[in-house]
C-alpha positions as a printed Julia matrix, in Angstrom:
374×3 Matrix{Float64}:
  88.67  -19.07  -13.88
  91.13  -21.79  -13.91
  90.98  -25.2   -11.12
  89.55  -24.07   -7.43
  87.96  -20.85   -8.84
  91.51  -18.95   -9.19
  91.49  -16.22  -11.99
  94.17  -16.69  -14.58
  96.35  -13.86  -14.6
  96.64  -13.47  -18.33
  92.99  -13.2   -18.24
  92.55  -10.32  -15.88
  92.05   -6.95  -16.67
  94.68   -4.23  -15.48
  93.96   -0.8   -14.04
  96.26    1.91  -14.95
  96.01    5.14  -13.29
  95.54    8.16  -15.87
  95.01   10.54  -13.18
  96.19   14.17  -14.35
  97.69   12.6   -17.71
  96.2    13.72  -21.11
  96.44   11.68  -24.2
  98.57   12.95  -26.92
  99.74   11.84  -30.72
 101.98    9.0   -30.61
 105.09    8.67  -32.99
 104.32    8.02  -36.57
 106.04    6.01  -38.93
 108.9     7.35  -41.07
 108.41    7.58  -44.53
 110.29    5.1   -47.06
 110.91    4.3   -50.48
 110.3     0.75  -52.31
 112.19    1.19  -55.24
 111.38    0.1   -58.78
 114.1    -2.38  -58.64
 113.06   -3.79  -55.41
 109.67   -4.68  -56.99
 110.96   -5.87  -60.17
 113.09   -8.3   -58.55
 110.45   -9.61  -56.26
 108.38  -10.1   -59.18
 111.08  -12.1   -60.92
 111.41  -14.09  -58.25
 107.78  -15.06  -57.49
 107.26  -15.86  -60.8
 110.23  -18.31  -61.06
 108.64  -20.08  -57.96
 106.48  -23.17  -58.69
 102.76  -22.11  -58.84
 100.87  -22.77  -55.5
  97.78  -24.81  -55.03
  95.68  -21.77  -54.91
  97.36  -19.92  -58.09
  98.41  -16.92  -55.73
 102.22  -15.87  -56.06
 102.32  -12.63  -54.09
 104.49  -10.55  -51.37
 103.62   -8.32  -48.91
 105.12   -5.24  -48.52
 105.95   -4.68  -44.98
 106.98   -1.36  -42.85
 110.06   -2.16  -40.63
 107.91   -0.77  -37.62
 104.79   -2.97  -38.61
 104.32   -5.39  -35.92
 101.88   -8.23  -36.16
  98.7    -8.48  -35.81
  97.9    -6.35  -38.53
 101.48   -6.17  -40.79
 101.27   -3.57  -43.51
 103.11   -0.6   -45.33
 101.0     1.7   -43.21
  99.15    1.59  -39.89
  95.76   -0.54  -41.3
  97.02   -0.5   -45.1
  98.51   -3.43  -46.68
 100.27   -3.52  -50.06
 101.13   -6.4   -51.92
 102.81   -7.92  -55.12
 100.52  -10.03  -56.77
 101.78  -12.28  -59.97
 100.28  -14.49  -62.47
 102.42  -15.98  -65.35
 100.52  -16.33  -68.81
  97.58  -18.62  -68.74
  97.68  -19.16  -64.79
  94.71  -17.81  -62.85
  93.54  -17.76  -59.18
  91.51  -19.68  -56.87
  88.21  -17.83  -55.92
  88.43  -16.11  -52.62
  86.59  -13.59  -50.55
  86.86  -11.62  -47.27
  85.34   -9.12  -45.07
  88.29   -6.51  -45.94
  87.8    -3.98  -49.3
  90.65   -3.37  -51.57
  92.17   -1.39  -54.15
  94.17   -3.16  -57.16
  96.33   -1.47  -60.12
  98.08   -3.48  -62.95
 101.43   -2.51  -63.65
 102.33   -4.77  -66.2
 100.92   -6.99  -68.68
  97.21   -7.66  -68.98
  94.71  -10.06  -67.87
  90.85  -10.23  -66.79
  88.92  -10.04  -63.23
  85.42  -11.39  -62.17
  84.64   -9.25  -58.8
  81.28   -9.94  -57.49
  78.84   -9.12  -60.19
  81.1    -6.83  -62.32
  83.75   -8.69  -65.45
  86.35   -6.41  -66.88
  90.09   -6.83  -68.71
  93.03   -5.09  -66.68
  95.54   -3.65  -68.13
  98.47   -1.18  -67.29
  97.84    1.84  -65.05
  93.67    0.37  -64.59
  92.57    0.66  -61.05
  89.67   -1.0   -59.79
  87.81   -1.49  -56.2
  87.07   -4.76  -54.31
  83.83   -4.65  -52.1
  83.87   -6.88  -49.07
  82.62  -10.27  -49.14
  82.43  -10.31  -53.08
  84.45  -13.19  -54.53
  87.22  -12.35  -56.64
  88.52  -14.14  -59.53
  91.89  -12.9   -61.99
  93.38  -14.62  -64.68
  96.49  -13.56  -67.18
  94.94  -13.73  -70.27
  98.22  -12.01  -71.91
 101.54  -13.17  -73.02
 103.64  -11.27  -70.2
 103.35  -11.63  -66.64
 100.19  -10.01  -65.09
 101.52   -8.21  -62.24
  99.22   -6.33  -59.87
  99.58   -4.34  -56.48
  96.83   -4.73  -54.15
  95.95   -2.29  -51.09
  93.65   -3.59  -48.49
  92.41   -2.93  -45.25
  93.03   -6.0   -44.09
  95.7    -4.87  -41.62
  93.27   -2.74  -39.53
  91.24   -5.83  -39.52
  93.69   -8.07  -38.09
  94.42   -5.44  -35.44
  90.79   -5.67  -34.45
  90.92   -9.54  -34.49
  87.83   -9.46  -36.79
  89.42  -10.1   -40.09
  87.56  -13.26  -41.96
  88.68  -14.62  -45.43
  88.04  -17.98  -47.21
  89.02  -19.54  -50.62
  86.27  -21.76  -52.49
  87.24  -25.2   -52.74
  85.52  -25.74  -55.97
  83.37  -24.3   -58.55
  80.06  -25.15  -56.75
  80.86  -23.07  -53.86
  82.48  -20.25  -55.87
  79.03  -20.33  -57.92
  76.8   -19.89  -55.04
  79.37  -17.0   -53.95
  78.66  -15.15  -57.01
  75.09  -15.96  -57.21
  74.56  -14.54  -53.57
  75.98  -11.02  -54.68
  74.03  -11.02  -57.57
  70.67  -11.59  -55.89
  68.41   -8.69  -55.35
  67.01   -7.57  -51.85
  63.61   -9.52  -51.36
  60.32   -7.43  -51.52
  57.88   -7.02  -48.97
  57.63   -6.11  -45.21
  60.87   -6.39  -43.01
  60.49   -6.6   -39.32
  61.88   -3.03  -38.53
  58.45   -1.68  -40.27
  56.66   -3.14  -36.96
  59.46   -1.33  -34.68
  59.0     2.13  -35.16
  62.24    4.54  -33.85
  61.06    6.62  -31.15
  62.25   10.41  -30.92
  63.03   11.97  -27.28
  63.75   15.6   -26.37
  67.01   16.93  -27.33
  67.28   15.23  -30.72
  68.42   12.0   -29.81
  65.97    8.48  -30.65
  65.2     5.17  -29.41
  66.31    2.77  -31.89
  64.77   -0.69  -31.83
  66.79   -4.18  -32.29
  65.45   -4.64  -35.49
  67.08   -1.83  -36.92
  70.47   -2.84  -35.67
  70.25   -5.89  -37.45
  68.6    -4.8   -40.5
  70.51   -1.56  -41.44
  69.37   -0.05  -45.01
  71.7    -1.04  -47.45
  73.85    1.04  -50.4
  74.72   -1.18  -53.24
  78.43   -1.24  -53.62
  80.01   -3.25  -56.75
  83.31   -3.63  -58.08
  84.15   -0.4   -60.33
  86.68   -0.01  -63.48
  89.07    2.77  -64.16
  90.84    2.19  -67.14
  93.68    4.04  -67.61
  92.97    4.69  -71.41
  89.79    6.49  -70.19
  91.32    8.2   -67.54
  94.31    9.41  -69.09
  92.99   11.91  -71.15
  91.19   13.66  -68.7
  93.93   14.31  -66.49
  95.23   17.39  -68.72
  92.44   19.28  -67.07
  94.19   18.83  -63.59
  97.6    19.1   -65.08
  96.9    22.26  -67.05
  95.63   23.96  -64.2
  97.6    27.21  -63.79
 100.59   28.26  -61.76
  99.76   29.18  -58.51
  96.96   27.01  -57.6
  96.53   26.39  -54.09
  95.28   22.57  -54.35
  96.27   19.46  -55.35
  96.59   18.54  -59.34
  94.57   14.79  -59.09
  91.12   13.38  -59.65
  89.48   10.85  -56.68
  88.34    7.65  -58.22
  84.88    8.03  -56.68
  82.98    5.18  -55.85
  79.21    6.49  -55.13
  78.63    3.77  -52.54
  80.92    5.75  -50.38
  78.64    8.82  -50.61
  80.12   12.04  -48.62
  83.27    9.7   -47.43
  84.53   10.48  -50.77
  85.96    7.17  -51.21
  86.87    4.29  -53.79
  85.94    1.9   -51.09
  84.6     2.77  -47.6
  88.18    2.63  -46.23
  90.36    4.14  -49.05
  90.27    6.83  -51.84
  92.22    6.18  -54.54
  93.46    9.07  -56.6
  95.38   10.01  -59.71
  97.76   12.73  -59.94
  99.17   14.56  -63.08
 101.67   17.26  -62.37
 103.75   19.41  -64.94
 107.19   19.76  -64.1
 108.57   21.88  -61.27
 105.54   22.13  -59.52
 105.81   22.46  -55.21
 102.86   21.67  -52.83
 102.66   23.41  -50.01
 103.29   21.44  -46.47
  99.96   20.45  -45.36
  99.51   17.25  -42.84
  96.19   15.15  -42.08
  95.36   12.18  -39.71
  94.73   10.03  -42.87
  97.86    8.02  -44.05
  99.07    8.22  -47.58
 100.54    5.48  -49.79
 102.14    6.79  -53.23
 102.78    4.91  -56.57
 104.96    7.09  -58.62
 104.44    5.54  -62.14
 105.64    8.49  -64.56
 108.21   11.19  -64.14
 110.43   11.71  -60.87
 110.16   14.23  -57.84
 110.75   14.32  -54.44
 108.86   14.68  -51.18
 109.79   16.07  -47.73
 108.09   14.15  -44.77
 109.28   15.48  -41.62
 111.8    17.54  -42.23
 113.13   14.5   -44.48
 113.85   14.6   -48.03
 112.98   11.67  -50.19
 113.74   11.27  -53.86
 111.55    8.78  -56.13
 111.42    8.06  -60.04
 108.77    6.11  -62.11
 107.86    2.59  -60.43
 108.74    3.52  -56.78
 106.24    2.55  -54.02
 106.02    5.2   -51.16
 104.75    5.56  -47.88
 104.53    9.11  -48.38
 102.44   10.54  -45.85
 102.3     8.64  -42.39
  99.31   10.12  -40.41
  99.29   13.49  -39.13
 103.09   13.77  -40.56
 103.96   17.29  -42.11
 104.61   16.76  -45.76
 104.79   18.27  -49.46
 105.61   16.83  -53.03
 107.58   18.19  -55.66
 107.52   17.27  -59.27
 110.88   17.07  -61.56
 111.35   18.99  -64.49
 109.15   16.2   -66.23
 106.17   16.11  -63.92
 105.0    13.21  -62.6
 102.17   10.69  -62.5
 100.95    8.85  -59.16
  98.5     6.96  -57.66
  97.7     7.82  -54.51
  95.89    5.39  -51.79
  94.98    7.3   -48.43
  92.55    6.09  -45.7
  90.38    9.42  -45.77
  87.2     7.88  -45.93
  87.55    5.5   -42.96
  88.98    8.66  -40.92
  85.6    10.62  -42.14
  83.14    7.73  -40.9
  85.42    7.88  -37.58
  84.79   11.59  -37.54
  88.59   11.89  -36.83
  90.12   13.29  -40.27
  91.82   16.26  -38.88
  93.61   18.07  -41.5
  95.72   21.56  -41.76
  95.71   22.02  -45.6
  99.09   24.88  -44.48
 100.78   25.17  -41.42
  99.36   28.63  -41.11
  95.75   27.38  -41.28
  93.57   26.06  -38.13
  93.06   22.35  -37.92
  89.79   21.44  -38.97
  87.85   18.13  -38.61
  86.68   17.64  -42.26
  82.96   15.82  -42.56
  81.94   17.79  -39.61
  83.13   21.31  -40.55
  83.5    23.55  -43.5
  86.52   22.18  -45.37
  89.28   24.41  -47.11
  88.91   26.41  -50.11
  90.97   26.6   -53.01
  91.61   29.36  -55.72
  90.37   27.25  -58.57
  87.7    30.0   -59.46
  90.38   32.32  -59.98
  92.45   29.83  -62.78
  89.73   28.04  -64.69
């Protein structure tokens, strides 16, 4: 309300007539490729800049159709290039977003919540929500990381929260909070039983709403030195395989959502040469970092070519797409908001364009011919 009881028009709801209309799918963003050369130029530019006060040299890779709030490479997913020179580190920070990181050059060390580990080229790790994060470059070369997070989604919802620790006392308290065990003893909800009613529903008291059961979620690390030898199992699957030659970097905290974080899965694909996947589509969006080999993708009828070191919005949500390996095959890291879609009961999937559309997580999914090939 303004003075004299008038309603401010900017804060008044609109009533939009939808009679006789039905919501249909919206136009998807076009697929784009960010080349290795573009990424390397940005890395060198960041390295030439004086160090910022918080130590965080970073650039966001933003799709030309993205609009604030929530700038990202895909709707709801951002991609950052982050650079540390030898001996440098970042100020401890935390946020209510979650992320996946990978090292594309150099080596360093990470401390995320209760987890501490070294990072080398092609390693992958997750960053859980509200876990304090610290990186340092412990090598002699630049430490370059790609980080993918759900910050754009939270910004679009206007609920992103992030902060940096002003000193070691604050950061120490953050790390200590994450390390604390859940207190033993009774909880208020123990005295507020859930009441079943006819038809399968329940009446749940407030005490359960503000104290849900917890699932431990910590930063996990997938070292390339351990992952790479195991990729032979998927790379070597025989001709005619109807699935995708990949492993999900699975975090058990995501349970049936099959994620690396609760928003994304990260997968590593290993393809031999001259394999062409069948066109398919899914409501989850996918970003690929191709780190070995070369190939092409066809997305909504458009052919795009890529090589090692390129980054790509490879599958905008619900876009028909497929990938084909070049003569030497490829390795790729894929980031896809599959777990988020399962949690929202919105993961629709069409494994081939002749198959029915299924809602994965609520229906039995698609079956490959793996039993015929192993």
